[in-house]
C-alpha positions in Angstrom: -11.9 4.2 2.3 -8.1 4.6 2.3 -8.4 6.4 -1.0 -10.5 9.3 0.3 -10.7 9.3 4.1 -9.5 12.5 5.8 -9.2 16.1 4.7 -7.5 17.0 1.4 -3.7 16.6 1.6 -3.9 13.8 4.2 -3.5 10.1 3.7 -5.2 7.2 5.4 -2.6 4.5 6.2 -5.0 2.5 8.4 -8.7 1.7 8.1 -9.9 -1.3 10.1 -13.6 -1.5 9.9 -16.2 -4.1 11.2 -19.3 -2.5 9.6 -22.2 -4.0 11.6 -24.2 -2.8 14.6 -21.8 -3.2 17.6 -18.8 -3.5 15.3 -15.9 -1.1 15.7 -13.6 0.9 13.5 -10.2 2.5 13.7 -8.8 4.9 11.2 -5.5 6.7 11.1 -5.2 10.0 9.1 -1.7 11.2 8.4 -0.7 14.8 7.5 2.2 15.4 5.0 4.5 16.2 7.9 3.9 12.7 9.4 1.6 13.8 12.2 -1.2 11.2 12.7 -4.7 11.5 13.9 -6.4 8.4 15.3 -10.2 8.1 15.4 -12.2 5.1 16.6 -15.8 4.3 17.3 -18.6 1.8 17.3 -21.3 1.3 14.8 -24.7 1.9 16.4 -27.1 1.5 13.5 -26.8 0.3 9.9 -29.6 0.2 7.3 -28.0 -1.2 4.1 -27.9 1.4 1.4 -29.8 3.9 3.5 -28.0 4.9 6.7 -24.8 4.3 8.9 -24.6 5.7 12.4 -21.6 5.4 14.7 -19.7 7.0 17.6 -16.6 9.0 17.1 -13.6 9.7 19.4 -10.1 11.0 18.8 -7.4 8.9 20.5 -4.2 10.2 21.9 -1.6 7.8 23.3 -4.2 5.1 23.0 -6.7 7.0 25.2 -10.0 8.2 24.0 -11.2 11.8 23.9 -14.8 12.9 24.2 -17.2 10.8 22.2 -19.6 12.3 19.6 -22.1 10.8 17.2 -22.2 10.6 13.4 -25.1 9.7 11.2 -24.7 9.4 7.4 -27.8 8.8 5.2 -28.0 8.1 1.5 -30.7 9.2 -0.9 -31.0 8.5 -4.6 -31.0 11.7 -6.6 -30.7 12.5 -10.3 -29.1 9.1 -11.1 -26.6 9.4 -8.2 -26.5 9.4 -4.5 -26.9 12.3 -2.2 -25.0 12.0 1.1 -26.4 13.7 4.3 -24.0 13.8 7.2 -24.9 14.9 10.8 -22.2 15.0 13.4 -23.2 16.1 16.9 -22.1 16.3 20.5 -19.3 18.8 20.4 -18.2 20.6 23.5 -17.6 23.9 21.6 -18.7 25.6 18.4 -15.0 25.7 17.4 -14.8 21.9 17.5 -18.0 21.7 15.4 -16.6 24.2 12.9 -13.3 22.2 12.7 -15.2 19.0 12.0 -17.4 20.7 9.4 -14.3 21.8 7.6 -12.8 18.3 7.9 -15.9 16.5 6.7 -16.4 18.9 3.8 -12.8 18.4 2.7 -13.0 14.6 3.1 -16.2 14.4 1.1 -14.4 16.5 -1.6 -11.8 13.7 -1.7 -14.6 11.1 -2.0 -16.2 13.0 -4.9 -12.9 13.1 -6.8 -12.6 9.3 -6.9 -16.0 8.8 -8.5 
């Protein structure tokens, strides 16, 4: 995950993950200027090879922001895997648009390593 997590141009110096229902995760994305972005959550549902669902909250000064929900599902397609990502619960359309950009960029990073 450290090889691709975060939008293009960012690095991932931390990815602590306990991938099981009720398990938690914490990742740290770092911009080239050193600015960090801390996101944490709890896994709510996991179906091996099919689906991962979890909560998502940005943390500032070790305090959580608003919590949203992410579900990622996987489907075999044309000898590969198609990824479907749904992230919901944003307070504004602007937040949803920013996350759409971030996810698209992050998935571009994932695609580059395979």
